[in-house]
KEFIVO-93369 format. One record per residue (C-alpha): residue in three letters; x, y, z. Coordinates in nm, 2 decimals. Example, Ala and Ser with C-alpha at 12.3 -4.5 7.8 and 13.67 -1.06 7.14 Angstrom:
<pts>
+-----+--------+--------+--------+
| res |      x |      y |      z |
+-----+--------+--------+--------+
| ALA |   1.23 |  -0.45 |   0.78 |
| SER |   1.37 |  -0.11 |   0.71 |
+-----+--------+--------+--------+
</pts>
This chain:
<pts>
+-----+--------+--------+--------+
| res |      x |      y |      z |
+-----+--------+--------+--------+
| MET |  -3.16 |   2.90 |   6.23 |
| THR |  -3.06 |   3.09 |   6.54 |
| GLY |  -2.71 |   3.24 |   6.51 |
| GLY |  -2.63 |   3.57 |   6.69 |
| LYS |  -2.42 |   3.73 |   6.43 |
| ALA |  -2.59 |   3.98 |   6.21 |
| MET |  -2.55 |   3.87 |   5.86 |
| LEU |  -2.75 |   4.16 |   5.72 |
| SER |  -2.77 |   4.50 |   5.90 |
| VAL |  -2.98 |   4.80 |   5.80 |
| GLN |  -2.88 |   5.11 |   6.00 |
| GLY |  -3.08 |   5.43 |   6.01 |
| LEU |  -3.16 |   5.40 |   5.64 |
| LYS |  -3.30 |   5.72 |   5.47 |
| LYS |  -3.40 |   5.77 |   5.12 |
| VAL |  -3.51 |   6.11 |   4.98 |
| TYR |  -3.60 |   6.15 |   4.62 |
| GLN |  -3.57 |   6.48 |   4.44 |
| THR |  -3.87 |   6.55 |   4.22 |
| ASP |  -4.00 |   6.85 |   4.02 |
| GLY |  -4.22 |   6.92 |   4.31 |
| GLY |  -3.93 |   6.92 |   4.56 |
| PRO |  -3.77 |   6.65 |   4.78 |
| VAL |  -3.99 |   6.33 |   4.86 |
| GLU |  -3.88 |   6.13 |   5.18 |
| ALA |  -3.96 |   5.76 |   5.10 |
| VAL |  -3.78 |   5.60 |   5.39 |
| ARG |  -3.71 |   5.78 |   5.71 |
| ASN |  -3.53 |   5.58 |   5.94 |
| LEU |  -3.51 |   5.20 |   5.90 |
| THR |  -3.31 |   5.00 |   6.12 |
| PHE |  -3.32 |   4.62 |   6.16 |
| ASP |  -3.07 |   4.31 |   6.16 |
| LEU |  -3.11 |   3.97 |   6.01 |
| ARG |  -2.89 |   3.69 |   6.18 |
| ALA |  -2.72 |   3.44 |   5.96 |
| GLY |  -2.96 |   3.17 |   5.85 |
| GLU |  -3.25 |   3.37 |   5.94 |
| LEU |  -3.58 |   3.39 |   5.72 |
| ALA |  -3.76 |   3.72 |   5.77 |
| CYS |  -4.07 |   3.87 |   5.59 |
| LEU |  -4.13 |   4.24 |   5.53 |
| VAL |  -4.47 |   4.37 |   5.49 |
| GLY |  -4.62 |   4.71 |   5.50 |
| PRO |  -4.89 |   4.93 |   5.33 |
| SER |  -4.90 |   4.98 |   4.97 |
| GLY |  -4.65 |   5.25 |   4.88 |
| SER |  -4.45 |   5.22 |   5.21 |
| GLY |  -4.12 |   5.20 |   5.04 |
| LYS |  -4.05 |   4.82 |   5.03 |
| THR |  -3.90 |   4.84 |   4.69 |
| THR |  -3.69 |   5.13 |   4.75 |
| LEU |  -3.57 |   4.96 |   5.06 |
| LEU |  -3.48 |   4.65 |   4.86 |
| LYS |  -3.29 |   4.85 |   4.61 |
| CYS |  -3.08 |   5.02 |   4.88 |
| ILE |  -3.00 |   4.68 |   5.06 |
| SER |  -2.90 |   4.52 |   4.73 |
| GLY |  -2.68 |   4.80 |   4.64 |
| LEU |  -2.88 |   4.91 |   4.32 |
| MET |  -2.94 |   5.25 |   4.49 |
| ALA |  -2.77 |   5.46 |   4.72 |
| PRO |  -2.94 |   5.57 |   5.06 |
| THR |  -2.95 |   5.94 |   5.13 |
| GLU |  -2.84 |   5.85 |   5.49 |
| GLY |  -2.77 |   5.53 |   5.69 |
| GLU |  -2.60 |   5.23 |   5.58 |
| VAL |  -2.64 |   4.86 |   5.48 |
| LEU |  -2.39 |   4.60 |   5.61 |
| LEU |  -2.34 |   4.26 |   5.46 |
| ASP |  -2.15 |   4.03 |   5.72 |
| GLY |  -1.99 |   4.35 |   5.85 |
| THR |  -1.90 |   4.51 |   5.52 |
| LYS |  -2.06 |   4.82 |   5.40 |
| VAL |  -2.29 |   4.77 |   5.08 |
| THR |  -2.18 |   5.02 |   4.82 |
| GLY |  -2.29 |   4.83 |   4.50 |
| PRO |  -2.44 |   4.48 |   4.43 |
| PRO |  -2.25 |   4.25 |   4.66 |
| LYS |  -2.13 |   3.93 |   4.53 |
| LYS |  -2.27 |   3.72 |   4.81 |
| MET |  -2.62 |   3.85 |   4.75 |
| ALA |  -2.89 |   3.74 |   4.50 |
| VAL |  -3.23 |   3.88 |   4.43 |
| VAL |  -3.55 |   3.71 |   4.30 |
| PHE |  -3.80 |   3.96 |   4.14 |
| GLN |  -4.17 |   3.94 |   4.10 |
| GLU |  -4.15 |   3.98 |   3.72 |
| TYR |  -3.96 |   3.65 |   3.67 |
| GLY |  -4.05 |   3.64 |   3.30 |
| ARG |  -3.82 |   3.95 |   3.24 |
| SER |  -3.53 |   3.81 |   3.43 |
| LEU |  -3.52 |   3.50 |   3.22 |
| PHE |  -3.36 |   3.50 |   2.87 |
| PRO |  -3.63 |   3.33 |   2.64 |
| TRP |  -3.36 |   3.22 |   2.39 |
| MET |  -3.17 |   3.03 |   2.64 |
| ARG |  -3.27 |   2.68 |   2.78 |
| VAL |  -3.33 |   2.64 |   3.16 |
| ARG |  -3.00 |   2.51 |   3.25 |
| GLU |  -2.83 |   2.80 |   3.05 |
| ASN |  -3.04 |   3.05 |   3.24 |
| VAL |  -2.95 |   2.91 |   3.57 |
| GLU |  -2.57 |   2.89 |   3.47 |
| LEU |  -2.54 |   3.24 |   3.34 |
| PRO |  -2.42 |   3.42 |   3.65 |
| LEU |  -2.17 |   3.15 |   3.72 |
| LYS |  -2.03 |   3.17 |   3.38 |
| ASN |  -2.00 |   3.55 |   3.42 |
| GLN |  -1.80 |   3.48 |   3.73 |
| GLY |  -1.54 |   3.27 |   3.54 |
| MET |  -1.63 |   2.96 |   3.72 |
| PRO |  -1.47 |   2.63 |   3.60 |
| LYS |  -1.73 |   2.43 |   3.38 |
| GLU |  -1.71 |   2.13 |   3.62 |
| GLU |  -1.81 |   2.33 |   3.92 |
| ARG |  -2.08 |   2.52 |   3.72 |
| ASP |  -2.23 |   2.18 |   3.60 |
| ARG |  -2.22 |   2.06 |   3.97 |
| LEU |  -2.40 |   2.37 |   4.12 |
| VAL |  -2.65 |   2.39 |   3.84 |
| ASP |  -2.75 |   2.03 |   3.89 |
| GLU |  -2.78 |   2.08 |   4.26 |
| ALA |  -2.99 |   2.41 |   4.21 |
| LEU |  -3.23 |   2.25 |   3.95 |
| GLU |  -3.27 |   1.93 |   4.19 |
| ALA |  -3.34 |   2.16 |   4.48 |
| VAL |  -3.63 |   2.34 |   4.31 |
| GLY |  -3.77 |   2.03 |   4.12 |
| LEU |  -3.67 |   2.10 |   3.77 |
| SER |  -3.41 |   1.84 |   3.71 |
| HIS |  -3.63 |   1.69 |   3.45 |
| VAL |  -3.66 |   2.00 |   3.23 |
| PRO |  -3.29 |   2.14 |   3.19 |
| LEU |  -3.32 |   2.16 |   2.81 |
| SER |  -3.66 |   2.34 |   2.81 |
| TYR |  -3.71 |   2.72 |   2.72 |
| PRO |  -3.87 |   2.93 |   2.96 |
| TRP |  -4.16 |   3.01 |   2.74 |
| GLN |  -4.23 |   2.62 |   2.73 |
| LEU |  -4.30 |   2.63 |   3.11 |
| SER |  -4.58 |   2.75 |   3.34 |
| GLY |  -4.55 |   3.07 |   3.53 |
| GLY |  -4.48 |   2.87 |   3.85 |
| MET |  -4.19 |   2.67 |   3.68 |
| GLN |  -4.03 |   2.99 |   3.54 |
| GLN |  -4.01 |   3.13 |   3.89 |
| ARG |  -3.87 |   2.81 |   4.00 |
| VAL |  -3.61 |   2.88 |   3.74 |
| ALA |  -3.52 |   3.23 |   3.87 |
| ILE |  -3.51 |   3.07 |   4.22 |
| ALA |  -3.27 |   2.81 |   4.11 |
| ARG |  -3.04 |   3.08 |   3.94 |
| ALA |  -3.03 |   3.24 |   4.27 |
| VAL |  -2.96 |   2.93 |   4.47 |
| ALA |  -2.67 |   2.82 |   4.22 |
| TYR |  -2.51 |   3.15 |   4.28 |
| GLN |  -2.45 |   3.03 |   4.65 |
| PRO |  -2.55 |   3.37 |   4.80 |
| GLU |  -2.51 |   3.43 |   5.17 |
| VAL |  -2.83 |   3.66 |   5.16 |
| LEU |  -3.11 |   3.60 |   4.94 |
| LEU |  -3.37 |   3.89 |   4.88 |
| MET |  -3.70 |   3.82 |   4.72 |
| ASP |  -3.93 |   4.10 |   4.61 |
| GLU |  -4.28 |   3.97 |   4.61 |
| PRO |  -4.18 |   3.67 |   4.41 |
| PHE |  -4.50 |   3.48 |   4.39 |
| ALA |  -4.75 |   3.78 |   4.33 |
| ALA |  -4.81 |   3.69 |   3.97 |
| VAL |  -4.89 |   3.31 |   4.02 |
| ASP |  -5.21 |   3.14 |   4.11 |
| ALA |  -5.29 |   3.04 |   4.47 |
| GLN |  -5.21 |   2.66 |   4.44 |
| THR |  -4.86 |   2.76 |   4.27 |
| ARG |  -4.81 |   3.01 |   4.53 |
| ALA |  -4.86 |   2.76 |   4.81 |
| ASP |  -4.62 |   2.50 |   4.64 |
| LEU |  -4.36 |   2.79 |   4.60 |
| GLU |  -4.38 |   2.89 |   4.96 |
| ASP |  -4.31 |   2.54 |   5.08 |
| LEU |  -4.03 |   2.52 |   4.81 |
| ILE |  -3.86 |   2.85 |   4.98 |
| ARG |  -3.87 |   2.70 |   5.33 |
| THR |  -3.74 |   2.36 |   5.20 |
| VAL |  -3.45 |   2.54 |   5.02 |
| TRP |  -3.38 |   2.79 |   5.30 |
| LYS |  -3.35 |   2.51 |   5.56 |
| LYS |  -3.13 |   2.30 |   5.32 |
| LEU |  -2.90 |   2.57 |   5.24 |
| GLY |  -2.89 |   2.78 |   5.56 |
| VAL |  -2.91 |   3.10 |   5.36 |
| THR |  -3.03 |   3.43 |   5.51 |
| VAL |  -3.36 |   3.53 |   5.34 |
| LEU |  -3.55 |   3.87 |   5.35 |
| PHE |  -3.87 |   3.81 |   5.17 |
| VAL |  -4.07 |   4.12 |   5.08 |
| THR |  -4.46 |   4.04 |   5.03 |
| HIS |  -4.78 |   4.24 |   5.05 |
| ASP |  -4.96 |   3.90 |   5.14 |
| ILE |  -5.01 |   3.89 |   5.52 |
| ASP |  -5.08 |   3.51 |   5.55 |
| GLU |  -4.78 |   3.45 |   5.34 |
| SER |  -4.56 |   3.65 |   5.57 |
| VAL |  -4.68 |   3.47 |   5.87 |
| TYR |  -4.65 |   3.12 |   5.71 |
| LEU |  -4.31 |   3.17 |   5.58 |
| GLY |  -4.12 |   3.38 |   5.83 |
| GLU |  -3.93 |   3.34 |   6.16 |
| ARG |  -4.01 |   3.71 |   6.19 |
| VAL |  -4.23 |   3.96 |   6.02 |
| ILE |  -4.10 |   4.32 |   5.99 |
| ILE |  -4.40 |   4.54 |   5.96 |
| LEU |  -4.33 |   4.89 |   5.80 |
| SER |  -4.52 |   5.20 |   5.86 |
| SER |  -4.68 |   5.42 |   5.59 |
| SER |  -4.44 |   5.65 |   5.39 |
| PRO |  -4.20 |   5.79 |   5.50 |
| THR |  -4.11 |   5.46 |   5.63 |
| VAL |  -3.99 |   5.33 |   5.97 |
| VAL |  -4.03 |   4.99 |   6.13 |
| GLN |  -4.38 |   4.98 |   6.28 |
| GLU |  -4.32 |   4.66 |   6.46 |
| ASP |  -4.07 |   4.35 |   6.45 |
| LEU |  -4.27 |   4.05 |   6.52 |
| ILE |  -4.16 |   3.71 |   6.62 |
| ILE |  -4.34 |   3.43 |   6.47 |
| ASP |  -4.37 |   3.15 |   6.72 |
| LEU |  -4.52 |   2.89 |   6.50 |
| PRO |  -4.37 |   2.53 |   6.48 |
| ALA |  -4.05 |   2.52 |   6.27 |
| GLU |  -4.20 |   2.25 |   6.06 |
| ARG |  -4.48 |   2.39 |   5.87 |
| ASP |  -4.74 |   2.27 |   5.60 |
| GLN |  -5.02 |   2.45 |   5.44 |
| LEU |  -5.31 |   2.25 |   5.59 |
| ASN |  -5.22 |   2.21 |   5.95 |
| THR |  -5.02 |   2.53 |   6.00 |
| ARG |  -5.29 |   2.76 |   5.87 |
| ALA |  -5.54 |   2.58 |   6.06 |
| LEU |  -5.37 |   2.66 |   6.40 |
| SER |  -5.52 |   2.92 |   6.63 |
| ARG |  -5.19 |   3.09 |   6.67 |
| PHE |  -5.17 |   3.13 |   6.30 |
| THR |  -5.49 |   3.32 |   6.30 |
| GLU |  -5.39 |   3.53 |   6.59 |
| LEU |  -5.06 |   3.63 |   6.44 |
| ARG |  -5.22 |   3.72 |   6.08 |
| HIS |  -5.49 |   3.91 |   6.27 |
| HIS |  -5.20 |   4.12 |   6.47 |
| VAL |  -5.00 |   4.18 |   6.14 |
| TYR |  -5.33 |   4.30 |   5.96 |
| GLU |  -5.41 |   4.53 |   6.24 |
| GLN |  -5.07 |   4.69 |   6.26 |
| ILE |  -5.09 |   4.75 |   5.88 |
| GLN |  -5.43 |   4.90 |   5.90 |
| LEU |  -5.29 |   5.12 |   6.20 |
| ALA |  -4.99 |   5.22 |   5.97 |
| LYS |  -5.23 |   5.31 |   5.69 |
| THR |  -5.40 |   5.56 |   5.92 |
| GLY |  -5.09 |   5.72 |   6.01 |
| HIS |  -5.03 |   5.56 |   6.35 |
| ARG |  -4.65 |   5.55 |   6.41 |
| PRO |  -4.43 |   5.38 |   6.68 |
| ALA |  -4.35 |   5.63 |   6.97 |
| SER |  -3.98 |   5.60 |   6.88 |
| ALA |  -4.04 |   5.73 |   6.54 |
| SER |  -4.31 |   5.99 |   6.60 |
| HIS |  -4.05 |   6.28 |   6.60 |
+-----+--------+--------+--------+
</pts>
């Protein structure tokens, strides 16, 4: 997972909203790179602009200044080689479509031949452990299984970059742990670049090779932290490591500093 090339590059990103009360600077100067095949988590205080940043990266919103590059090409709209998994998975699935049809839909919209669609959908359902329920409807599945459908749809699309916006916030703790392990398994199997946005500090440390910590709004990068945990992780042993405790404590401390307005020296101007 350690290539030198930047697959995703965020350069000097700034976003200002125009409101009735005047301009509001949501994101000030965000700069970071993700290498091809890297899994990085993004955390920050509530209201720190995480969703705004994700909308700019995914091409759903134009930045006021700066740019986003995907494999060297400037993002000016939703890129074909990028997929997004949202927190509100229920709204992203069509209840009148079966699981298989939901996963297949983006491929169908691309005009992909049926034989290739069938192969990719089969592989995606197998990867997320849903090959036994292809004909079920989303409303017949648990919340965790519905989120697996949303992940399968993103995986079948064969993205180079997968953006995940707090995708496990609405599920219970045990399901969340299972989905965290699922993401690491799928990530390693596919070699996709993942940017995972979460408000859960423990989750960010458990999942990521890096944790990018945002400051309070207007947002800059508070710290870009390397997570030097073993590459092979599991919920019981990894979370019991003293290094895991040290890392989660450090991230928590940085977020508390961000809440009080402490900013990196490079962003204090």
